[in-house]
Every structure is written in C-alpha cells, then in structure tokens.
N, C-alpha and C positions, 0 to 999 in steps of 0.2 A: 798493644795490651788490650784484652776484652774489657769492654765496659762493666763497672761493678753496678749492680742493680740496688738503687736505694729504696729502703722500705720503712713506712711509717706504720706503728702499730697502734690501734685504737681499740680499747677494751676497758671496761669500767672496773674490771678484777685485776688488781696490780700482780696477783700471782700468775694470772694467765698471761699477762704482759711479758713478766720475767720468763716464763718458760718459753715462750715464742722468741724472745730475744735472744736467749741462749740457743735455741735450736737453729734460728736464721744466721745468727752472726757466726756460727761454726760452719756455715755451708759456703763452699767455694762461689766466689763471683757475687754475694749478697752481703750487704751491711745495713744495720738497722740504724737509722738516722734519727729517729725520735719516737716519742710516745704520747698518747692523748688517752685521756680517761672518759671523754664523751664526744660527739659529733661537733659541737663547737670548737672543742681544743683541736679537733682534726683539721678544721678549715685554717686555723692559726698555724698549726703544726706544718701544714703544707706550705703555707707562705713562708714559714721559717727555714724549711729544711728541703724544699722542693724534690719530694720522693717520685720515684718511678711508679711504685706500686704502694697502695695503702691497704693493709689487712684491717677490715672493718667489723666490729661486733654490731650485731642487728639492733638488740634492745638494751639501750642505755638510758639513765636518768638525763633529764635536759634535752638535747638534740640527739634524736635516735639516728641510727646508722643510715637507714633510707633517705632520711631528710639530708644527712651529711653528704652521702653519695651524690645525691641529685645536685647539691650546691658545687661539690667539687667537680663533677662532670661538666658542669656549665661554664667552667673556666676556659679561658682562651686556650690554654695549654694543660689540659686535665692530666692528673695521674690515673693509671688504672686501679680500679678498685676490685678487691675480692672479699666479698662478704664472708665471714668466719662465724658460725653460730651454732648453738645447740639446738636450734628449732629448725624444722624442715615442712613447716605448713606451705600448703600450695599458695596461698595468699602472699606469705611472706615471699617466697621464691619469685613470684611474678612481679611484687612490687619493687623488690631489688634489682632484677633483671631490666625492668622498664625504666628504673631511675638512671641506669647506665653502668650497673657493675658488669665486669667482665668475667666474674667467676662467683661461685656459690659453693662454700665447702662446709662441712660439719666439723665441729672441734675435735671429734673422734678420728679425723684424717690422719692417719699414719705420717710421721715425720717426712719420710722420704718423698711422699706424694705431694705434701705441703711445699716442700722446697721445689719439686719439680712445678707445681702449679704457679708459684712466683715467676719462675724463669719463663714458663710459657706464656703467662699473661704479660709479662714485661715485653715478650716478643711479638706481642698482638695476637696470641691464640687464646681463645676463650676457654675456660675449663669449669665444669660442673662435677659435683661428686656423683658416682654411679647411682647411688639412691636418688638423687634429685633429678638426673636424667630420666629414670625410669617414671618418676612421679609426673614430669612434664608430659612424657610420652603417652601415659595412661589417661591423662586429662581429657574431660569431655571438651573439646574446642568449641562446639557449637553453642554454648552458652553465651548469653549476652551478646550475640551477634560476632564473636571473635573471628569464627571461620570466615563468615562473608567480608567483614572488614580486611582481614589478612589476604584473601583471595583478590579483593580489589586492589589492594595495595601493590601486591606482587605482580599485578597486570601490567604495570608500568614498565617492567623489566624486558629486555630482549630474551629470546629464548636460550641463548647462551648464559646471559645473566642468570636465568632462572635455574638452569642446571647447577650453576656455582652456589646459589643461594640454597638449593636442596642440599646440596654436599655439605655446606656449612652447618645446615640443621642436623645432618647425620654425625657431626663431630669431626668432620675430616680436616686434616691440615691443608695448607697451602700445595705441599709437596704431593700429598694424597690426592688432591683435586687435580692437579696438573697430570699425574699418571693416569687417572680414572678417564679424564675428558681430553687426553692427548694434546695438550698444550703447555707452554713453558710457566715456570713458577711466576716469571714477570708478568706473563698475561694474566694468570689468576689474579695477582694483586691489583692489576688494573681493573679487572671486572668488578673484584671485592670493593675498591675505592668508587667505582661508578654506581654500585648497588647503594652504597653508604650515602652518595651524594644525592641520587634520584630518590631515595625513600626517607631523606632526612633523619639518618639514624646515626647514632654515635659509635657503634662498634659491632664486632662479628656476633656477638651474644644476641644482640636484638634482631640481627637478621635471622639467626637459629629460630628465636622465639617466634617470630613471623612464620617461618617455614613450618614449626609445628602447629600454630594456630591454623594454617592452612590445610593441614592433613597432608602434608607432603613428605613427611619423614616416618 
C-alpha cells in the first residue's frame, strides 16, 4: 500500500485550519494528524504526531512561522515545511526559504494545487507559487553581495553538479533533469545529494535559491 502523507496544520486562525483540514483529509493519500495555533505549538505538535509535512502560517502571535520553520528543520529527522501565507513580500519569501522551507504558497492557491504541493514536497520536490517564482526571478541579486556569494559557493561543485543545480533552479523535477542531461534518475538523485552535502544545504529549494542568486536561471 502507498504511504499516507501525514500533515500538521499551523495557523492562528481556527477557521483557516478547519478549511485546510477538510480539504486535505478529503484528498487521497493525505491525512491531517494535528493542528497548532502558533510556532511553539508546531514544535510540540511535531514531537507528538511526527508529520511528514507541516503547513506553516507565516505571521502568528508568539513564535512566528519562520522561527518555527528554522527550529523544525534543525531537527535530526525534520519534516518538510510549506509556508502558506497571505503575504508575498520579497523579504518574507527569502527568510522562509533560507530557514529551510521546501515551499512557499499563497493562501489563495486553488485546492487541487495545494494538494499537489503537499504530495510533491513529501516526495522531495520543492514548490513555489507562480507569483513567488516570478518575484524571485525578477529580484536584483547583486544587492548585499548575494550574487558574488552565490557564485563563490557554487564554485565548489563539479560541472555536472552545476548543471543539476541550475536545472533545479529552473524548477525541473528529477525526471526532467534526467531527460535533459541524459542521465538516470538515480544518478540525478546522487548529484542532488552531493550538492546538498558539499554546500551544507537542507533541501532543493535552497539549491534553487543559490542558482537564482548566482543569476543562472
């Protein structure tokens, strides 16, 4: 039998949590295992329910979503985190991704796309809303030396790893990368693992962010 994806909902609005719970519990292969009203409860809820994916609100009283994301991603076996918010300010996006979030979606995301995002993130594929992706690509990467730092960091990769990193930055899946670069999916996964280890990164989204900063996508 296929593994059921366990989801923890974190939002200070009980109506939002109720809506998300109804939506996701009705989707095949997904079950909502718990809810939390702020980032502090999210950490406790993760201890109690061991979710695969946490849907995290960004701005909450008490512990905010970015702080909670950073704490969860620092765990030995961290859950994947999708930030789900009404805000799409550049700084919020970057802070969430640098904290280790595997996805950033706006709360007006249609239900089918939200369900798909949970499944993709649980499978190790990052997800960003189209609007967020455009914002990242249009961003001026030369500010505060991000361009130079990213280029210097990526210099540690082999040419083949660099090609994989650029493809990830363009939103390609492992299957897409394998087809484009004429290698097996297993080889792509090995390259991704090597990139994460060499650059001391948590997930594919952070690889994509580096590729954007370096002006390679």
